N, C-alpha and C positions, 0 to 999 in steps of 0.2 A: 323813149325814143325821141317824144318831144323836148324832153328836159336834157337830154344830152346832145340836142342841137343835130341828131342824124335825121331828123324829117322837120319839115315845117308845119305850121298850123294847119293850113288847107290840107295836106296831108293826112296828119292825122284826125282830121274831122271826117274825113272820107274813110279812111279805116276803120275807126270808131262805129261809124255808121253801119258799113257793111256787116260787120262783126255783130251787133246789135242787131240790125235786121235779119240776118240768117239765123241767130240763136233765140230771138225774142219767142217766140211761141211754140219750140220745138224742144221740149225739154229732153226727149230721148236721144236727140243731137247733140245736145250738151253735154250728156252724160256719156255718149259713145265717143265724144272727141275728148272728152278726158281721159277715158281708158287708153285713146290711141297714143296722145301723148304721155301718159304716164309710161304705156309699154314702150316705147320709143326713148324714154329717159332710162327705165328700167334695162334694156338691152344695152343701151351706152355704158351704163355703170359696170354691167356685166363684162364687156368688151375692154373696159379700163381697167377693171380686176383683174382680168386675165392679164394684161399687159403689165402689170405689177408681179405678177407670180402667183396671183391667187386663183384657187377655185370659186366659182359662185352656183348658186342654183336657185330659181324662180320657185317660190311655194303658194300654190292655191289649195282652196280648199280651209283657209283658215276663217276664223268668226270674224268677218269686217268690224261689226258692232262692237264686239268686244277688245278689238286693236283699238277704234276710237277712242273707245272709254279709256281703257290703259294708259293710251299715249296723250289723251286729252285733244284730241284732234275733233275740230267742230262738224258739225253736219254740211256744211259746204262742201268739204272733200269727200272722195270714193275711196278708200283705199282699194287699191287694184290687186296687189301681189304683195309679199315679202320677199326679199332678197338674202339668200344666206351668202356668205363672204368670208374667206379665211386661206389659211394654208392647208393644203393638200396633207391629208393624212394617211400613211400607211393603211394600208389594207381597204383605199377606198375602191368602189367599183369602179371598173374601165367606161370610159365614155360608152353610152350607147350607140350601136350602130345607125348611122344617117343615111339617108338617101343621096345619092348622086345628085349633082346640081342638074343633069339633064332629066331626071325623074321629078324636079320640083320646080322646075324654071322653063319658060317658054319666050323666045322673042320675036317680035312683030308679028304677032299672030295667036288666036286663043288655042291653047291644047290643052285637050281633057285628058287628068291623071287618074 
C-alpha cells in the first residue's frame, strides 16, 4: 500500500508496528490468523465458482505435509484445505440439507443454539 501511494510512511510504520507487536510472541495467533484468512479466501473462491456455474467442495482430511512436498510449498505456509472445482456431473448427490438462518444466526444478543 505504501508503494502504491494508498498510505503514507507514517501510517505504514504504524500498521507494521501494530502487526509485528500483535504476532511477535504468539505463534498460535499467527497460525490461527493464517487459517482464518485462508478459509475466507477459500469461501470466496467457492462463491466465485458457483457464480460461474461450477460446483465446488472443500476437502479436509488430506495430508498437509504430502501436499507441501508434491507442490513444493515451503514450511512458511500451512495448507488449510483443498477445494475441488468443476462442472456439475449427472448423478451428483443433491445438496445436503441445511439449517435455516434462524437456526444458526442471532442478531443483537447471544443465543444458545
